[in-house]
MIDO-484957 format. One record per residue: residue number from 1; z, x, y of N, C-alpha, C in turn. Coordinates in nm, 2 decimals, m for minus. Each point is the difference from the previous one (the first is absolute). Layout:
<rs>
R   resi     n_pz     n_px     n_py    ca_pz    ca_px    ca_py     c_pz     c_px     c_py
R    NUM        Z        X        Y        Z        X        Y        Z        X        Y
...
</rs>
This chain:
<rs>
R   resi     n_pz     n_px     n_py    ca_pz    ca_px    ca_py     c_pz     c_px     c_py
R      1     2.92     0.22     4.44     0.14    m0.09    m0.02    m0.04    m0.13    m0.07
R      2     0.04    m0.06    m0.10    m0.06    m0.08    m0.14     0.00    m0.16     0.11
R      3    m0.05    m0.08     0.00     0.04    m0.13     0.04     0.10    m0.07    m0.10
R      4     0.10    m0.09     0.10     0.09    m0.06    m0.14    m0.07    m0.13    m0.02
R      5    m0.04    m0.01    m0.14    m0.04    m0.14    m0.03     0.09    m0.13     0.09
R      6    m0.10    m0.15    m0.01     0.09    m0.06     0.11     0.04    m0.05    m0.13
R      7     0.12    m0.13     0.02     0.07    m0.03    m0.09    m0.10    m0.12    m0.08
R      8     0.09    m0.05    m0.09    m0.09    m0.12    m0.05     0.12    m0.09     0.00
R      9    m0.08    m0.14     0.00     0.08    m0.10     0.00    m0.04    m0.10    m0.17
R     10     0.07    m0.07     0.02    m0.01    m0.09    m0.10     0.02    m0.15     0.03
R     11    m0.07    m0.09    m0.04    m0.05    m0.16     0.02     0.03    m0.05    m0.14
R     12     0.15    m0.09    m0.02    m0.07    m0.07    m0.15     0.00    m0.14     0.00
R     13    m0.17    m0.02    m0.04     0.00    m0.12     0.03     0.04    m0.10    m0.13
R     14     0.04     0.03    m0.14     0.04    m0.07    m0.03     0.02     0.09    m0.17
R     15     0.09    m0.04    m0.08     0.04     0.08    m0.11    m0.13     0.08    m0.04
R     16     0.02     0.10    m0.01    m0.12     0.13    m0.06    m0.12     0.03     0.11
R     17     0.01    m0.06     0.13    m0.10    m0.02     0.02     0.07     0.10     0.17
R     18     0.00     0.15     0.02     0.03     0.05     0.11    m0.09     0.07     0.05
R     19    m0.04    m0.03     0.11    m0.09     0.06     0.07     0.04     0.11     0.12
R     20    m0.04     0.11    m0.01    m0.02     0.11     0.06    m0.06     0.07     0.11
R     21     0.09     0.10     0.09    m0.13    m0.03     0.17     0.06     0.12     0.07
R     22    m0.05     0.10     0.05     0.05     0.10     0.10     0.02    m0.09     0.15
R     23     0.13     0.04     0.07     0.00    m0.03     0.12     0.08     0.14     0.09
R     24     0.00     0.00     0.15     0.07     0.08     0.03     0.12    m0.02     0.02
R     25     0.08    m0.13    m0.07     0.14    m0.03     0.05     0.04    m0.14    m0.12
R     26     0.14    m0.07    m0.02     0.02    m0.09    m0.01    m0.08    m0.14     0.09
R     27     0.06     0.05     0.12    m0.04    m0.07     0.06    m0.16    m0.05     0.03
R     28    m0.05     0.13     0.00    m0.15    m0.05    m0.02    m0.10    m0.08    m0.08
R     29     0.11     0.03    m0.15    m0.06    m0.08    m0.12     0.00    m0.12    m0.02
R     30     0.15    m0.03     0.10     0.05    m0.16     0.02    m0.13    m0.03     0.10
R     31    m0.02     0.04     0.13    m0.10    m0.05     0.05    m0.13    m0.01    m0.06
R     32    m0.01     0.09    m0.07    m0.18    m0.01    m0.06     0.11    m0.15    m0.10
R     33     0.06    m0.04    m0.06     0.03    m0.12    m0.07     0.03    m0.08     0.10
R     34    m0.04    m0.01     0.11    m0.01    m0.12     0.09    m0.13    m0.05     0.05
R     35    m0.08     0.13    m0.04    m0.13    m0.04     0.10    m0.12    m0.11    m0.09
R     36    m0.08    m0.06     0.07    m0.02    m0.15    m0.02    m0.11     0.06    m0.10
R     37    m0.05     0.10    m0.02    m0.16     0.05    m0.11     0.06     0.03    m0.09
R     38     0.14     0.04    m0.01     0.05     0.07    m0.15     0.12    m0.06     0.00
R     39     0.05    m0.14     0.04     0.02    m0.11    m0.05    m0.05    m0.08    m0.09
R     40    m0.15    m0.04     0.06    m0.07    m0.06    m0.09    m0.09     0.04    m0.10
R     41     0.02     0.17     0.01    m0.04     0.06    m0.14     0.08    m0.05    m0.14
R     42     0.14     0.03     0.09     0.12    m0.02    m0.09    m0.03    m0.12    m0.09
R     43    m0.02    m0.10     0.09     0.03    m0.13    m0.05    m0.16     0.00    m0.08
R     44    m0.08     0.05     0.01    m0.10    m0.03    m0.11     0.01     0.04    m0.12
R     45     0.06     0.17     0.06     0.02     0.07    m0.19     0.11    m0.09    m0.08
R     46     0.12    m0.05     0.07     0.10    m0.12    m0.07    m0.10    m0.09    m0.07
R     47    m0.08    m0.08     0.11    m0.04    m0.10    m0.03    m0.13     0.06    m0.18
R     48    m0.07     0.07     0.00    m0.06     0.07    m0.12     0.12     0.05    m0.11
R     49     0.09     0.03     0.03     0.10     0.05    m0.11     0.09    m0.10    m0.09
R     50     0.03    m0.10     0.12     0.10    m0.11    m0.03     0.02    m0.13     0.05
R     51    m0.16    m0.04     0.06    m0.03    m0.11     0.07     0.10    m0.07     0.07
R     52     0.04     0.09     0.09     0.10    m0.04     0.10    m0.01     0.09     0.09
R     53    m0.06    m0.08     0.13    m0.04     0.11     0.10     0.11    m0.05     0.14
R     54     0.07    m0.07    m0.06     0.14     0.00     0.13     0.07     0.15     0.04
R     55    m0.01     0.04     0.14     0.07     0.11     0.08     0.11     0.03    m0.02
R     56     0.04     0.03    m0.09     0.18     0.05     0.04     0.00     0.09     0.09
R     57     0.11     0.04     0.06    m0.01     0.08     0.05     0.02     0.14     0.00
R     58    m0.10     0.04    m0.03    m0.04     0.16    m0.07     0.08     0.12     0.08
R     59     0.09     0.03    m0.11     0.07     0.15     0.09     0.01     0.12    m0.12
R     60    m0.03     0.12     0.07     0.00     0.08    m0.06     0.12     0.10    m0.08
R     61    m0.06     0.08    m0.03     0.21     0.11    m0.07    m0.10     0.14     0.00
R     62     0.08     0.08    m0.01    m0.05     0.15     0.00    m0.06     0.05    m0.16
R     63    m0.08     0.04     0.01    m0.05     0.05    m0.19     0.08     0.08    m0.03
R     64     0.09    m0.02    m0.14     0.04     0.11    m0.07    m0.08     0.13     0.00
R     65     0.02     0.11    m0.06    m0.07     0.13    m0.02    m0.10    m0.05    m0.08
R     66     0.03    m0.04    m0.12    m0.07    m0.06    m0.10    m0.12    m0.11     0.05
R     67     0.01    m0.09     0.05    m0.09    m0.08     0.06    m0.07     0.06     0.11
R     68     0.03     0.11     0.11    m0.08     0.09     0.10    m0.08     0.08    m0.14
R     69     0.03     0.03    m0.03    m0.06     0.12    m0.11    m0.14    m0.09    m0.09
R     70     0.05    m0.13    m0.05    m0.08    m0.08    m0.03    m0.18     0.00     0.08
R     71     0.07    m0.10     0.13    m0.06     0.00     0.13    m0.08     0.10     0.03
R     72     0.02     0.14    m0.03    m0.09     0.12     0.08    m0.08     0.04    m0.15
R     73     0.05    m0.04    m0.07    m0.12     0.08    m0.08    m0.14    m0.09    m0.01
R     74     0.05    m0.17     0.05    m0.11    m0.05    m0.03    m0.06     0.00     0.15
R     75     0.07     0.02     0.11    m0.05     0.02     0.12    m0.09     0.13     0.01
R     76     0.04     0.08    m0.10    m0.08     0.09     0.06    m0.15     0.00    m0.09
R     77     0.00    m0.07    m0.10    m0.15    m0.03    m0.05    m0.09    m0.11     0.12
R     78     0.04    m0.04     0.10    m0.06    m0.08     0.11    m0.02     0.12     0.16
R     79     0.09     0.14    m0.02     0.00     0.04     0.11    m0.10     0.04     0.12
R     80    m0.13    m0.02    m0.08    m0.12     0.00     0.09    m0.06    m0.09     0.06
R     81     0.08    m0.13    m0.03    m0.02    m0.11     0.06     0.03     0.00     0.16
R     82     0.10     0.15     0.04    m0.02    m0.05     0.16     0.17    m0.04     0.02
R     83     0.02    m0.02     0.11     0.14    m0.05     0.10     0.05    m0.15    m0.06
R     84    m0.08    m0.09    m0.07     0.02    m0.14    m0.05     0.09    m0.01    m0.07
R     85     0.07    m0.18     0.04     0.12    m0.01    m0.05    m0.02     0.04    m0.18
R     86     0.11     0.04    m0.08    m0.05    m0.01    m0.14     0.10    m0.06    m0.04
R     87     0.05    m0.14    m0.10     0.07    m0.06    m0.06     0.00     0.03    m0.18
R     88     0.06     0.06    m0.05     0.05    m0.01    m0.14     0.09    m0.09    m0.08
R     89    m0.09    m0.08    m0.10     0.09    m0.10    m0.07     0.08     0.09    m0.08
R     90     0.12     0.09    m0.03     0.07     0.04    m0.09     0.05    m0.06    m0.16
R     91    m0.02    m0.11     0.01     0.01    m0.09    m0.11    m0.15    m0.03    m0.08
R     92    m0.10     0.04     0.06    m0.15     0.05    m0.08    m0.01     0.10    m0.04
R     93     0.09     0.11     0.02     0.02     0.15    m0.08     0.09    m0.01    m0.11
R     94     0.05    m0.12    m0.01     0.09    m0.01    m0.15     0.10     0.09    m0.01
R     95     0.03     0.04     0.12     0.17     0.08    m0.03     0.07    m0.10     0.07
R     96     0.11     0.01    m0.04     0.14    m0.05     0.06     0.04     0.05     0.13
R     97     0.01    m0.07     0.13     0.00     0.06     0.08     0.19     0.02     0.06
R     98     0.04    m0.05    m0.04     0.15     0.00     0.03     0.09     0.05    m0.09
</rs>
């Protein structure tokens, strides 16, 4: 029986920057967004892109079908990297994510 793919979640940092990642559930995705190492990485990313590193309350939402397809297409290229966390910036893919 084929394994059902894990859900994809979107984290909108600012206009045009939607980060996508897999998690077991909405609760798991929200929990990841509260871990100190993930918040620090997001803050550094925000500072590099916008010059602002202040941490808003990072919140996720389920990906649309189109967003999940874009994420999986990119993630497939890195599948040999193992079970590490993979985060894709869908805004860098040049498509509209909404």
